[in-house]
C-alpha positions as CSV (number, residue, x, y, z in Angstrom):
1,X,61.3,-57.9,185.8
2,X,58.1,-56.3,185.4
3,X,57.7,-56.9,181.7
4,X,58.6,-60.7,182.4
5,X,55.8,-60.9,185.0
6,X,53.0,-59.5,182.6
7,X,54.4,-62.2,180.0
8,X,53.0,-64.9,182.4
9,X,49.6,-63.6,181.8
10,X,47.7,-65.7,179.0
11,X,46.1,-63.8,176.1
12,X,42.5,-63.6,177.0
13,X,39.3,-62.5,174.9
14,X,37.2,-60.7,177.4
15,X,33.5,-61.0,177.6
16,X,30.6,-59.5,179.5
17,X,31.3,-59.2,183.4
18,X,30.3,-61.6,186.0
19,X,29.9,-64.5,183.3
20,X,32.4,-66.5,185.5
21,X,30.6,-67.9,188.6
22,X,32.0,-67.5,192.1
23,X,33.7,-71.0,192.9
24,X,31.3,-73.1,195.2
25,X,33.9,-74.9,197.2
26,X,33.1,-78.4,198.1
27,X,35.9,-80.4,199.5
28,X,38.5,-81.2,196.7
29,X,40.6,-84.5,196.6
30,X,44.2,-84.6,195.6
31,X,45.2,-85.2,192.0
32,X,48.9,-84.7,191.5
33,X,51.9,-82.9,193.2
34,X,53.2,-83.5,196.6
35,X,49.8,-83.0,198.2
36,X,48.5,-86.5,197.7
37,X,47.9,-86.9,201.6
38,X,45.7,-83.7,201.8
39,X,42.0,-82.4,201.2
40,X,41.3,-78.9,200.3
41,X,38.1,-76.9,201.0
42,X,37.7,-73.2,201.4
43,X,35.0,-70.3,200.7
44,X,35.3,-67.6,198.4
45,X,33.6,-64.2,198.1
46,X,33.3,-61.3,195.4
47,X,35.4,-58.2,196.5
48,X,35.1,-56.3,193.3
49,X,34.3,-56.3,189.5
50,X,35.7,-59.6,188.3
51,X,37.6,-60.0,191.6
52,X,37.2,-62.6,194.5
53,X,39.0,-63.6,197.5
54,X,39.0,-67.2,198.7
55,X,40.1,-68.6,202.2
56,X,41.4,-72.4,201.9
57,X,41.9,-75.1,204.3
58,X,44.4,-77.6,203.4
59,X,43.8,-80.7,205.7
60,X,47.0,-82.8,205.9
61,X,46.7,-86.4,207.0
62,X,50.1,-88.2,208.0
63,X,50.8,-91.7,208.8
64,X,52.4,-92.3,212.4
65,X,55.0,-94.8,212.1
66,X,57.1,-96.8,214.4
67,X,59.3,-99.2,212.7
68,X,60.6,-102.5,214.1
69,X,64.0,-100.6,214.5
70,X,62.4,-97.9,216.6
71,X,60.7,-100.9,218.8
72,X,64.1,-102.9,219.1
73,X,66.0,-99.4,220.1
74,X,63.4,-98.9,222.7
75,X,63.7,-102.4,224.1
76,X,67.4,-102.1,224.2
77,X,67.2,-98.9,226.1
78,X,65.0,-100.8,228.8
79,X,67.4,-103.4,229.1
80,X,70.3,-101.0,229.4
81,X,68.8,-99.2,232.5
82,X,70.4,-99.6,235.9
83,X,69.0,-102.2,238.1
84,X,66.1,-100.8,239.9
85,X,66.0,-100.3,243.7
86,X,63.6,-101.0,246.1
87,X,62.6,-97.5,246.6
88,X,62.4,-97.0,242.9
89,X,60.0,-99.9,242.4
90,X,57.8,-98.2,245.1
91,X,57.7,-95.1,243.5
92,X,56.9,-97.0,240.1
93,X,54.1,-98.8,241.9
94,X,52.7,-95.6,243.3
95,X,52.6,-93.8,240.0
96,X,51.0,-96.7,237.7
97,X,49.6,-99.4,240.1
98,X,47.8,-97.2,242.5
99,X,43.9,-97.3,243.0
100,X,43.7,-93.8,241.7
101,X,45.3,-94.9,238.3
102,X,43.0,-97.9,238.2
103,X,39.8,-95.9,238.9
104,X,40.9,-93.6,236.4
105,X,41.0,-96.2,233.5
106,X,37.7,-97.7,234.6
107,X,35.9,-94.4,234.3
108,X,37.4,-94.1,230.8
109,X,36.2,-97.6,229.8
110,X,32.7,-96.6,231.4
111,X,32.2,-93.3,229.6
112,X,33.5,-94.4,226.3
113,X,31.1,-95.0,223.6
114,X,33.3,-95.6,220.8
115,X,33.9,-99.4,220.7
116,X,37.5,-99.2,219.2
117,X,38.6,-96.6,221.8
118,X,37.1,-98.9,224.5
119,X,39.0,-101.9,223.2
120,X,42.2,-99.8,223.3
121,X,41.8,-98.8,226.8
122,X,41.1,-102.2,227.9
123,X,44.5,-103.3,226.4
124,X,45.9,-100.8,229.0
125,X,43.9,-101.9,231.6
126,X,44.9,-105.6,231.2
127,X,48.5,-104.7,231.0
128,X,48.2,-103.0,234.5
129,X,46.3,-106.0,235.7
130,X,48.7,-108.6,234.6
131,X,51.9,-106.7,236.0
132,X,50.9,-104.5,238.9
133,X,52.2,-104.4,241.5
134,X,55.8,-104.8,240.3
135,X,57.9,-106.7,242.9
136,X,61.4,-106.8,241.1
137,X,63.6,-105.3,238.5
138,X,62.9,-108.2,236.4
139,X,59.3,-107.6,236.6
140,X,59.8,-103.9,236.1
141,X,61.8,-104.5,232.8
142,X,59.3,-107.0,231.4
143,X,56.4,-104.4,232.1
144,X,58.2,-101.8,230.5
145,X,59.0,-103.9,227.3
146,X,55.3,-104.8,227.0
147,X,54.4,-101.0,227.4
148,X,56.8,-100.3,224.6
149,X,55.2,-103.0,222.4
150,X,51.9,-101.7,222.9
151,X,52.7,-98.2,222.2
152,X,54.6,-99.3,219.1
153,X,51.3,-101.1,218.0
154,X,49.2,-97.9,218.6
155,X,51.6,-95.7,216.7
156,X,51.2,-97.7,213.6
157,X,47.3,-97.7,213.6
158,X,47.3,-93.9,214.1
159,X,47.3,-90.7,211.8
160,X,48.0,-87.2,212.5
161,X,45.9,-84.5,211.0
162,X,46.8,-80.8,210.7
163,X,45.3,-77.6,208.8
164,X,47.0,-75.1,206.8
165,X,44.8,-72.1,206.4
166,X,45.7,-69.2,203.8
167,X,43.7,-66.5,201.6
168,X,44.3,-65.8,197.9
169,X,43.0,-62.8,195.8
170,X,41.9,-64.1,192.1
171,X,41.1,-62.2,188.9
172,X,38.5,-63.5,186.6
173,X,40.2,-64.5,183.2
174,X,37.1,-64.7,180.9
175,X,37.4,-66.6,177.6
176,X,33.8,-68.0,177.0
177,X,33.6,-71.5,177.9
178,X,37.3,-71.7,179.0
179,X,37.1,-68.8,181.7
180,X,38.7,-69.3,184.8
181,X,40.1,-67.5,188.1
182,X,43.7,-67.0,188.4
183,X,45.8,-65.6,191.3
184,X,49.4,-64.6,190.4
185,X,51.9,-63.4,193.2
186,X,54.7,-60.9,192.2
187,X,57.8,-62.6,191.2
188,X,60.2,-63.5,194.0
189,X,63.2,-61.3,193.9
190,X,65.8,-64.0,193.3
191,X,67.8,-65.3,190.2
192,X,65.2,-67.9,189.1
193,X,62.4,-65.3,189.3
194,X,59.8,-67.7,190.9
195,X,56.2,-66.8,190.6
196,X,53.5,-69.0,192.1
197,X,50.4,-69.3,189.7
198,X,47.1,-70.7,191.2
199,X,44.1,-71.2,189.0
200,X,40.3,-72.3,190.0
201,X,38.8,-73.7,187.0
202,X,35.1,-74.8,186.5
203,X,34.5,-78.4,185.5
204,X,31.7,-80.7,185.1
205,X,28.5,-80.7,187.3
206,X,29.3,-77.4,188.6
207,X,32.4,-78.6,190.3
208,X,36.0,-77.0,190.5
209,X,39.7,-77.8,190.0
210,X,42.3,-75.9,191.8
211,X,45.7,-76.0,190.3
212,X,48.9,-74.2,191.8
213,X,52.1,-74.0,189.5
214,X,55.5,-72.7,190.1
215,X,56.7,-70.6,187.2
216,X,60.2,-69.8,186.8
217,X,61.2,-66.4,184.8
218,X,64.8,-67.5,184.3
219,X,65.0,-71.5,184.5
220,X,68.7,-71.1,182.7
221,X,70.0,-69.3,185.9
222,X,71.5,-70.8,189.1
223,X,70.0,-69.9,192.7
224,X,72.1,-68.5,195.6
225,X,73.2,-72.2,196.4
226,X,74.5,-72.7,192.7
227,X,71.8,-74.9,191.9
228,X,70.1,-75.0,188.5
229,X,66.8,-72.9,188.5
230,X,65.2,-75.7,186.2
231,X,65.7,-78.1,189.0
232,X,63.4,-76.2,191.1
233,X,60.6,-77.0,188.8
234,X,57.9,-79.2,190.5
235,X,54.7,-81.0,189.6
236,X,51.8,-78.8,189.8
237,X,49.6,-79.3,193.0
238,X,46.1,-80.2,191.8
239,X,43.3,-80.8,193.9
240,X,39.9,-81.6,192.1
241,X,36.5,-82.8,192.5
242,X,37.5,-86.1,190.8
243,X,40.9,-86.4,192.7
244,X,41.9,-89.7,194.4
245,X,40.7,-91.0,197.8
246,X,43.4,-91.0,200.7
247,X,44.0,-94.5,201.9
248,X,45.5,-94.6,205.5
249,X,45.8,-97.4,208.1
250,X,44.0,-95.4,210.8
251,X,42.1,-96.5,213.7
252,X,43.0,-93.4,215.7
253,X,43.3,-90.0,214.3
254,X,45.0,-87.5,216.4
255,X,44.7,-83.6,215.8
256,X,48.0,-81.7,215.2
257,X,51.3,-83.1,216.2
């Protein structure tokens, strides 16, 4: 296995040390692979002769989607609820139609400078103005349906953002103008002999390209589930200075889940 690992290393013609620059990491855009909804940035520093360590932040964007089927299911659940009793209506009014709740919304509207957010909060305020207080089971269901519809609308204009941070160590592979940085992990001890190879390659205008590739030492084998190792080959993950912009229908961006 050790010999196969070294077969993954390309033949290089080594030149003088320090001829390969330390990567200057601007934010890189997605170019290929299953990373087309994420950006990559980071910072690299020298840790020895022809060796650097880089900490990367993969910033991932996900569209939050509520389908028409989701809305239909929510409305069906509302209609299937038991008939609300008077004490339940009183509790509902106490929670959502109280002066404290109204004042809270008014404070948010007053303190909000972002016009989009203010218009969103005003939609909630109008909903409560129109239906508070709730005086019957029918009104409660109608109010709940309007609320579910508003949540459906908000969800479809929202995106989630999360960050995956990781650190890699790179060695300089120097070959004149074709020099690059490479990080290669030891092959995973499984029938396929999976190795992950990451390269940082200088490009035009002092910019950089990041390429992550899964390499299989034994594509002809089968994994522990009986699947062909060759089927585990995936398109390289490439972020580059000249990658693609990310298009999302986002009026709201939420952090994390």
